[in-house]
Structures are given as C-alpha cells and as structure tokens.
C-alpha positions as CSV (number, residue, x, y, z in Angstrom):
1,X,-61.9,13.0,-21.4
2,X,-60.1,13.4,-24.8
3,X,-58.4,16.6,-23.5
4,X,-57.1,14.8,-20.4
5,X,-55.6,12.0,-22.6
6,X,-54.0,14.4,-24.9
7,X,-52.5,16.4,-22.0
8,X,-51.1,13.2,-20.5
9,X,-49.6,12.1,-23.9
10,X,-47.9,15.5,-24.3
11,X,-46.5,15.4,-20.7
12,X,-45.2,11.9,-21.4
13,X,-43.4,13.0,-24.6
14,X,-41.9,15.9,-22.7
15,X,-40.6,13.7,-20.0
16,X,-39.0,11.2,-22.4
17,X,-37.5,14.0,-24.5
18,X,-36.0,15.7,-21.4
19,X,-34.4,12.4,-20.2
20,X,-33.0,11.7,-23.6
21,X,-31.5,15.2,-23.9
22,X,-29.9,15.0,-20.4
23,X,-28.3,11.6,-21.3
24,X,-27.0,12.9,-24.6
25,X,-25.7,16.1,-23.0
26,X,-23.9,14.2,-20.3
27,X,-22.0,12.1,-23.0
28,X,-20.8,15.3,-24.7
29,X,-19.9,17.3,-21.6
30,X,-16.5,18.5,-20.7
31,X,-14.8,19.3,-17.4
32,X,-13.7,17.4,-14.3
33,X,-17.1,16.3,-13.1
34,X,-18.2,15.1,-16.6
35,X,-14.9,13.5,-17.7
36,X,-15.8,10.6,-19.9
37,X,-14.4,7.1,-19.6
38,X,-11.8,6.8,-22.5
39,X,-8.9,8.2,-20.4
40,X,-9.9,6.5,-17.1
41,X,-7.7,3.7,-15.9
42,X,-4.0,3.2,-15.3
43,X,-1.3,4.0,-18.0
44,X,2.4,3.2,-18.3
45,X,3.9,6.5,-19.3
46,X,7.3,7.2,-20.9
47,X,8.5,10.7,-20.2
48,X,11.2,12.6,-22.1
49,X,12.4,16.1,-21.3
50,X,12.2,18.4,-24.3
51,X,13.4,21.9,-25.1
52,X,10.7,24.6,-24.2
53,X,12.1,27.3,-26.5
54,X,14.7,28.2,-29.0
55,X,15.6,26.5,-32.3
56,X,15.2,23.0,-30.8
57,X,11.8,23.6,-29.2
58,X,9.9,20.3,-28.8
59,X,12.9,18.0,-29.4
60,X,14.4,15.7,-26.8
61,X,17.1,17.1,-24.5
62,X,20.2,15.0,-25.4
63,X,21.8,12.8,-22.8
64,X,18.8,12.3,-20.5
65,X,17.2,8.9,-20.7
66,X,13.4,8.5,-20.6
67,X,11.6,7.9,-17.3
68,X,8.7,5.5,-16.7
69,X,5.7,6.5,-14.5
70,X,2.3,5.1,-13.8
71,X,-0.6,7.5,-14.0
72,X,-4.1,6.5,-12.9
73,X,-7.0,8.7,-14.2
74,X,-9.9,8.1,-11.9
75,X,-13.6,8.7,-12.5
76,X,-14.6,12.2,-11.8
77,X,-11.3,13.8,-12.7
78,X,-8.8,12.5,-10.0
79,X,-5.3,11.6,-10.9
80,X,-2.5,9.8,-9.0
81,X,1.0,9.1,-10.2
82,X,4.1,7.2,-9.2
83,X,7.5,7.6,-11.0
84,X,10.7,5.6,-11.4
85,X,12.8,8.8,-11.9
86,X,16.2,8.0,-10.3
87,X,17.1,11.7,-10.2
88,X,15.1,12.2,-7.1
89,X,16.6,9.5,-5.0
90,X,14.8,6.9,-2.9
91,X,12.1,8.4,-0.6
92,X,12.9,11.9,-1.6
93,X,9.8,12.5,-3.8
94,X,6.2,11.6,-2.9
95,X,3.6,10.3,-5.3
96,X,1.9,12.8,-7.6
97,X,-1.7,13.8,-7.0
98,X,-3.9,16.0,-9.2
99,X,-6.9,16.4,-11.5
100,X,-7.8,15.9,-15.2
101,X,-10.5,17.0,-17.5
102,X,-11.7,16.6,-21.0
103,X,-11.2,19.6,-23.3
104,X,-12.2,18.3,-26.7
105,X,-13.4,15.1,-28.4
106,X,-10.0,13.4,-27.9
107,X,-8.1,16.0,-25.9
108,X,-7.6,16.4,-22.2
109,X,-5.5,18.3,-19.8
110,X,-4.1,17.4,-16.4
111,X,-2.1,18.9,-13.6
112,X,-0.4,17.1,-10.7
113,X,1.9,18.0,-7.9
114,X,4.3,15.9,-5.8
115,X,6.2,16.8,-2.7
116,X,10.0,16.9,-2.8
117,X,10.8,15.8,0.7
118,X,14.6,16.2,1.0
119,X,17.0,18.5,-0.9
120,X,18.8,16.5,-3.6
121,X,20.8,18.8,-5.9
122,X,19.7,20.4,-8.1
123,X,16.3,19.9,-6.5
124,X,15.2,21.7,-3.3
125,X,12.5,20.7,-0.8
126,X,9.1,21.8,-2.1
127,X,6.8,20.9,-4.9
128,X,7.2,19.5,-8.4
129,X,4.2,20.6,-10.6
130,X,3.5,19.0,-14.0
131,X,0.9,20.4,-16.4
132,X,0.2,18.5,-19.6
133,X,-2.1,18.7,-22.6
134,X,-3.1,15.1,-23.7
135,X,-4.2,13.9,-27.1
136,X,-5.9,10.4,-27.1
137,X,-4.5,8.6,-30.1
138,X,-6.5,5.3,-29.6
139,X,-8.3,3.6,-26.7
140,X,-4.9,2.3,-25.6
141,X,-2.5,5.2,-26.3
142,X,-2.0,8.9,-25.9
143,X,0.7,11.6,-26.2
144,X,1.2,14.8,-24.2
145,X,3.4,17.7,-23.6
146,X,3.7,20.7,-21.3
147,X,5.7,22.4,-18.5
148,X,7.4,20.9,-15.4
149,X,8.1,23.4,-12.7
150,X,9.8,23.1,-9.3
151,X,8.8,25.4,-6.4
152,X,10.4,26.0,-3.0
153,X,7.1,25.7,-1.1
154,X,4.8,23.0,0.0
155,X,1.6,25.0,-0.7
156,X,1.3,27.0,-3.9
157,X,-2.0,28.5,-2.7
158,X,-0.3,30.5,-0.1
159,X,2.3,31.9,-2.6
160,X,0.4,33.1,-5.6
161,X,2.6,34.3,-8.4
162,X,5.6,32.4,-7.0
163,X,8.2,31.8,-9.7
164,X,9.7,28.3,-10.0
165,X,13.3,28.0,-9.2
166,X,13.7,25.3,-11.9
167,X,11.6,24.7,-14.9
168,X,11.5,22.7,-18.1
169,X,9.1,20.9,-20.5
170,X,8.3,17.2,-21.1
171,X,6.8,15.0,-23.7
172,X,5.1,11.8,-22.8
173,X,3.5,8.7,-24.4
174,X,1.0,6.7,-22.4
175,X,0.1,3.0,-23.0
176,X,-2.9,1.5,-21.2
177,X,-1.8,-0.9,-18.4
178,X,-3.4,-4.4,-18.9
C-alpha cells in the first residue's frame, strides 16, 4: 500500500510541475501565436518619413508633415491599420492588414500591406508594404522604424523577388488609444 501511495504522490508532483512549466513557458514565448498582451490594442500612431541611407540616415525628410494612423494589434498576431495620409487621395488606398510578433522582452516586429486602388502620381496601382521593428517604451507608448515599399502588383506571392518601384523608410511613435 505504501508503494502505491508513494507512486501516486510522485505522479501528482509531476503533473503539477508539468502544468507550471507550460504556463511559465507560454508567458516567455515569442512569435505570432504566442504574442503576449502588452502590444495588443489600438494605438494612435504618428509617422514621419526618414532618410534610409547617406549622411542623414534616420533623420526626418524635410518638408513632409507627419501622418496619423490607427493600428490595432489583435490577439494571436493580427494587425489592421487605417491612415489619414492625404497623399493617397480619398478612396485610393485600402486599409492595411498584416501580422505582428514578439521578438524580445520589449521588442516586436510587424508587416502590413494595403491596396493602392487607383493611380495617383507618384503612386501606381498595386500594394504598399510597411515593415517595422517596434520597441515598447511603456505600457502606453512605443517607437518603430523600417522600410516602406510600393509594388506594382496586387499579390506579392506571385512575384517573388519583385523590386519596388518606389521605396523609403519611416519612423513612428505609438500612443495607446483610450
């Protein structure tokens, strides 16, 4: 009888330890399916074009005012975006859709694409793709930077290696929408 009790106690300890380990691992996990909650929610984002290269790399491009957008980071790594950028014209750019994932304790990355529905010089019909690296500064603020590319296609998966016809970089600051 003592052996049976001892065996049940050991099995019980293993079960509790396994559950605790799984819960702790889930909290530290990275990637789209394990993206933790700090970035989840809707953010008011101020976007500024910056120089991608040269002596002014990382500084604002002069003469271009900042643009406001709303980004919503959903549970599980989904992303939707709406922009107020007047350069695209009313009804000429769709909303952005994409993904996000955690890459470090306070860092994330995301990518999104939006359809450009009508030519509007200097933009052509196709896709705008935005890739950003995000650093969470607090529960209510983050900053990011990365490339912004424009492609003359509606489906990048059918055109691997396609070079963008227009490209640049952007820096953004996000403030949680309350």
